[in-house]
N, C-alpha and C positions, 0 to 999 in steps of 0.2 A: 655176254651170253646169259640168258635167263637161268636161274637156279631151278631145281626140281620143284621146290615150293612155289615159285612164281609161275611155272608152267601149269601146275595143278590149280592155282588160284585163277589163272586166266581161263582155263578150261571150265572151271565152275562158273565164272562170270559169264561165259558164253552159253551156258547150259539152259537158257531160258528163251523160248520163242519171243517173249515180250522184249527181252534185252536185244535180241537180234533185230527186231522190228524198230526199236529205238535207234540202233546204229544205222539202219537203212534210212530212217527219217532225217538223221543228222549228217548223212553222207555228203550231200551237195549243198546243204543250207544249214546255217546255225539255227538252233531252236532252243527256246527256254523250256524249263520244266513244265510250265503251264501250257505252252504250245504243244509239247509232247503229250501231256495228259489229255488235252482236248482232242488231238488227232487220233489217239488210241481209245478214246472214250473210257478213261480210267481216272481214278482219284489222284490228284496231284501228289499226295503223300506216297502212294504206291509208286508212281512214276519217279519221284525223288529217290526212293530207296534203290530202284534199278539204275537210275542215272549215277548215283554215288558209287555203286558197285562198278559200273563201267568206267567211271572217272578214276577210281582208285587203282584200277588194273591197266590203265593206259589206253583204253579203247575210245574214250571221249576226252576231249580237251576243252577246258573252260576258256571262253574268249573274254574280251574286255566287257566289264559290267556296263549295262546301259539302263536308262530310265524307261519304265513302261508307260502305258497310257495314263495312269493315275499317279505317276511320279514314283512308283515303287521300284526298288532296285531289282533288276533282272540279270541273270547270268545266262548267256547263250552258250550252247555246247555244240561241238563239231566232232564228227568221227575222225579218228586218226588213221584209219585203214589198217591198224595193227591186226584186226581180226582176220584179214585176208590170209596172213601167213601163220595163223595160230592153229595148231593141230587140235582137233576135238575127237576124243575116243568115242566110238559108237555114235557118230554124228548123224547118220542117215535118218533115224526117226525124228530127231530134233529139227533137222532141216526140212523134212517133208511136212511136219506139223507147222513150222513157220511159214512155208510156202502156202499151205492151205489156208492159214489165217490171213495171209496177205491178199489172196485172190478171192476170199469170201465176199460175196456181194457183187463181184464183177460180172458183167454180161459175157456170154460165150465169145462174142466178137471182139471183146477187149483182151482176150488171151490168145496168143499165137502158140500153137503146139506142134510138135513134130515127134513122131515115134517111128522107129525103124528096127527091124530085126536083122541081125548080122551073124555070120558064122565066120569067126576069125581065130587064127592061132593065138596063143597067149602072147607071143611076141608082137603080133600085129595089134592086138587089143591094147597092149602097153604103149605102143607107138601112137595109136589113135588118141588115147587118153592124154598122152604127153603133149601132142600137138594141139588138142582142144584146150588143154589147160594153159598152154603158152599163149594162144590167141586170146582167151578170156582174161588172163593176167595182164596182157598188154593193154586191153581196154580198161580193165579195173583200176590200173595204176595211173592212168591218164588223168589230167586235171579235167574237171567238169567243163563242158562247153557252155559259154555264156547263154547262147540261144538254144541249148539242148533241152530235151524233155527227160525227166527222171524215168528210168526204166529198170526192170529187174529181169534176171535170167536165172532159171533153176534147171540144172542138168543132173540127171541120174543115169548111172550105168550099172547094169547087173547081169549076171549070168542067167540065162533062161533055163532054169532047172527043170521045168515041166515039159520041155521039148523032148520028143521021143528019142532024138539022136544025141542030146547033150548029156554029158556025164560030168559030175563034179570033179574039179581038178584040185590037186593039192599043190601048194607052193613049195 
């Protein structure tokens, strides 16, 4: 079991949209620091700082060193999926920002969206979110399919505080 200090360090490591994007890039395919930097259009030194933070907190694992195009030593990194079960305090703004960065530049037809308004009891809301979480976790923890296409899913649930009939609830 992780200590309080480890939990806080992990939360800090995940507190950057750039680090979350690095984890996504390394989820299904091992990538070197140079590949990560190129894909995110950032300086390799900046990328390396973030990669090292993720590596030291167990979110990335270094794979066997390989030789690059010019014979240079390259270390590929792969996501460990540890981030899936890591709690992040006040994660909503961070995850929304990461999502917006990831879809920046996509054409509208490249994004499937769904939005629905519901009026559910607190118990039914908890049941719904639990069921949705279980389905997503099932798919998230599966091994990548060889012929699969990398895809991302962002889900947000909130109380509709501006609805005339909704009133804030206290837990």
